[in-house]
N, C-alpha and C positions, 0 to 999 in steps of 0.2 A: 310482277315487274312490268319497264316498260317495255315497248318495241325496240326501243336503240339497245338498250339495255339485252335483249334476247338477242339481238344480232351481236352485239359485242361478247358476249359470252359464247357462240356458238365458236365466232371465228378465236376466240382464248384456249377454250376447255375443247373444241372439238375438230377443227377446222386447223387448227394449227400445228403444221409438223406430217399432215395427213394430208391434205388434197390446198394446194397451194390457191387454185382456182380457188373455191369455198370460203377461203381467209378471204381474198380480197374484196372478194366482192359483197359478205357479210362485213366487212368494215367500208364500203362501199355506202351501202344501204344503210348502216349505222349511223352514219352521218348527214345525209339526204333527208332534208325536212321534206320535200315532196314526194320523196317517195315513202317516206315513216307514214304522211297523211294519208297515200292511197291504203298503205296495209294498215291504219288504225279504220279503215272502213269497214274490216271483214272482223267478225266473230273471233275473240283470242286464240282459240284452238287452230284456227286457221290464218295465222299469220307466222308459223314455222319458216326457218330458214331451208330448213327441203325440202319443204312440200313449197314453195316460192323456186326456187332454183328445179322442182324436179320439173312443176306447170311449163317454165320457159323451156327446158327442154326437150320435153316432151310435145312442143308445139312447135319447135325446130328454132327456138332462138337461141341468140350466143351466147355461152355462159365464160367464153375465154378473156372475152377484153372489156374491161368494166362501164367504158363508154360507152359502146355496141350492145351491152344488156342493159344500161338504162334506158335507151333511146327503147330498145326493141319491148321494155315493160310499157314505158308510160306511152308507147306509143301504139300499145295493145291491151291493154291497161282491162275492157270490159272484157275481152275472153281470159286475159291473162285471172283475173277476180272470179270469172264465172267456174273457170276450174277448180280455184284453190276453192271454192265454198263448197265441190261436188268431189273433192277427194281426199284422200287421206296421204297420212306418210306411212306405208306400207312395206315398207323396206322388209323383201325378204330373204335376209342373210342368212344361208344354207351352213357358213365358219361359226356360228355360234354353237353349231353344235358339238365344236370340238372344247368347246368351254363346259360346255354341259356332260359332254360321255364321262369324265370318271365321278361324279353325281351317280346318273342313271347307272353305271357298270356295276355300282355298290349296291343298288338296289335288289330285294327278292324279285327274284324272274320268277317268270317272265313278265314284262310290262304290257299295260294299256296308256299308247299315252295321248293326254288331250292337251291343245294347244289353247290359250285365251289370248286370242289378239293373230290368228293364225296366219292372216295376208293368203298365201299360194298353200301356206303346208308344209312347207320346204326343209323346216327345221323337226318337220313328224319323222323322219328317216334317218334317226344318228346310227341304226343299224345295216344301211343299206351303203354309204360313204366310208372313204379309204379317210387316216388320218396318219399327221406323222407328229410326235414329240421329240424335237430334233435328230437323235439318230433312230430312234424308235418307231416303225411303223407298224398301225392293225389294220388288219384290212386290204381288200383290195379294190380296183378299180375308178371309177368317176364318179363324184368330183373327189379330188386327193385335198385334206383338209388339215392345213399347216399353223402350228399351234407353239406358243413358245412356255412352256410349262416348269413352274418352280416352286420349291418348297414340296412338292409330292413325286410317289414315282406315278409315269402311264400307268392306264387301265390294263391293263392284261387279256380282255376282249371288249369287243362292240355287244350292245344288250340285247337280249332277245324281244323283239317286241311284237307282240300278237293280235294287236287292236291301237287303229292311230284315228286319231277322231280331232277336229279342229272347228272354231269357234269365234268369230267375226263378225261384224257390224257390218262387213262389205264383200266377205269372201272375193279370190281372185282365182284363175282357172289356166293352166299353162295350155291346156287347151282351146284360149281363146288369143288370139293374137294383138288383140289392144292389152288385153290383162298384162301380158308379158310384158309390149313397148311399155304399161307404166312402170312394172318392175324394173327394168332397166333402164328408166329415165328419174330413178329414184337410187340406182347406183354414180358415184362420186365422178367425175369426168376422165380424174386420172387412174383411176382404178379398172384396166383390163383382165386385169385376173379377175376380180369379185362379176365381171361380163360372162369371160369364161366359167365360170364358177355357178351363175345362176344357171346359163341354158344346159351346164354337167346334172344341175339338179334337177331341172325341169322335167330331163328328159326320164330321170327317176320317180318322180310324182308320175308323170304321164302312162307309165309303166304299168302304174300299180295307183290311179285317184287314192285320196286318201277322204274322209268323210269330214266334209267342211259345210259345217252351218252355221245359218246367217242369223243371228243372233246376241245379245246384250250377255254380258260377263256375270253378272248379277242373276236374273229374271233368270235364264235358260242356262247356266251351270249346270244346276241338278239334274235336270230330265238328261242332258246331254250322258254325265259322268254316271247316271245309273242305266246305259246303255253299254259300258264295258262289261268284258266275259268276265262271270266270277273264274278265281282260281289265278287270277292276273292281280298283279301290281297294279294298280290306281296312281298315273301320275301325270296332274295338274302342273304346267307349266306357261311359263313366260318370259318374253326378252323385250326387255326395252319397249314398253305398251305400256306402261300404267300412266305417264308423264300424257297421255294422251286423256288422262279421265280424268272430270271433275274430281274434286277430292271427297265428296260426300261417298259418292259413287266407290272410290278408292278404299276408302275404307269400308262400306257394304262387302266390297269384294274378299278383301283381305279376311273380314271377318267370316263370310260366308268357306273361304275355301278350305278356311281350319276344321272348320265342321265336318268336310267331305271323309270317306275315308281312304286309304290308300299316304302318299306324299304331293308333297308343292312344293316344287321348283322355281324360285324366284330370281330372275338376275334382272337389274334395274338398278337405276342413278340413284345412289342412297339421299337425294335432296330430296327425289319420290316417295319412296319407300324407305326410309329412316331405319337405321342400327343404332342401339348405344357402343359405344367404346369400340369405336372402327381400330385398325392401324392404319398406319399413314399409307397413301398407295403407296407404290414402288418405285414412280415416274412422275413424273408433272404430265397433264394431260387429261383425258376424259377418260374417267374407271366406271364401270357399273360391279356391284356387290352381287356377286354369286351368294345367295342364301338355300336353306332346306330346311323345309319345315318351320323356316320362320325366325331360322339359326344362321347369322353370315358364317361362310366359310372359305372366300377367295375372292381375289379380284378381279376382275376382267377388263378384256378391251371391249370395242363398239361392236368389233365385227367378228371378234374370237380368234383373235391374234396373239393372247396373251392369255393366261390362266395362270395368278401367283395364288396359291392358299396362305392362310392360312397359321401361323405355326401358333 
C-alpha cells in the first residue's frame, strides 16, 4: 500500500467520525506530494499517520490547523523524522480491557496474563478497573470503562489475576514522565476522556508495577511464558499490535503462540490477522476481530468503545 493510500485509508476507516482533526490532516497529507516525498524517505513501518501526528504533538506542533501543521512538518522535518525513526505507536488504551473482559472472565481462574506489545502494561489490569455495559456496572474505582455490548450478557465478575507480565521491543514506564508524555501525545486531540483514563490507569499501574520485559514476540515469548506460576491459566493476548510486525515474524508468532499452554486472545484488524467467513461488521468504520485460540468471537472498536458478539 502506498503512503497516499495509507493516509486515505486512515482518514476513512479510523479517523472519520472519531477525530475530525486527524481526518483533516490525513486527507491533507494524502494529497500533498511534498509531504509524501518526505514520508517516503522513512522505512515503511515508520510512515504511519498516528506516528507522524503523535510526534508533532509531542514536539509542540499544531494539529488543529492543516496549514499550520504542514508548515510545522516542512520547517522541522529533520527533528520530526528523527523522532519517527526511533519511536513507535505504542498507544496504551486501557479501554480495550472492556472488550477483553467477557473472554477473560469466562476462562478458568486464576489467570496469569502475558501481553505481547504491552507498551506500559496498562491493559494488564482488567481485575483492577471498573466497567459499565449499558446499565450494568462491574467493580468500582477508576478508571471506569464504558462499553456498548451487543449479542451477549455482561460478565458477572472481573477476572482473578495472580501474575501479569508484558513483552515489548521498547517498554514504557508510567513512572517516567517522558514515557507518559509520549503516551499522552498518542491520544487523539479531541479525546479528553481518554487522557483522563490514561492518567487513572497509570496510577493503578504505578501502585503495583507489572513485569515488563524488553524483547521480541517470537524469540523471547517462550521464556517469559515459562515464568507464569503453576496453577494459573496462562493467557497470552495482544490488541492492535500485529500490524507493526512484518508478515514473516507475524506468521512465526501465530504458529508459536498456538504451541504454548493456556489460551491466546487476539484483538486485531482482520486484514492483519485474517479469519474465514466473518459476518459483516455492525457499522461502518474501523473494527477489530476478537478471537480466542484462533476462533473469532466478536467485533470490537479500536478503543474498546463497543463489543458486538457473533451470533
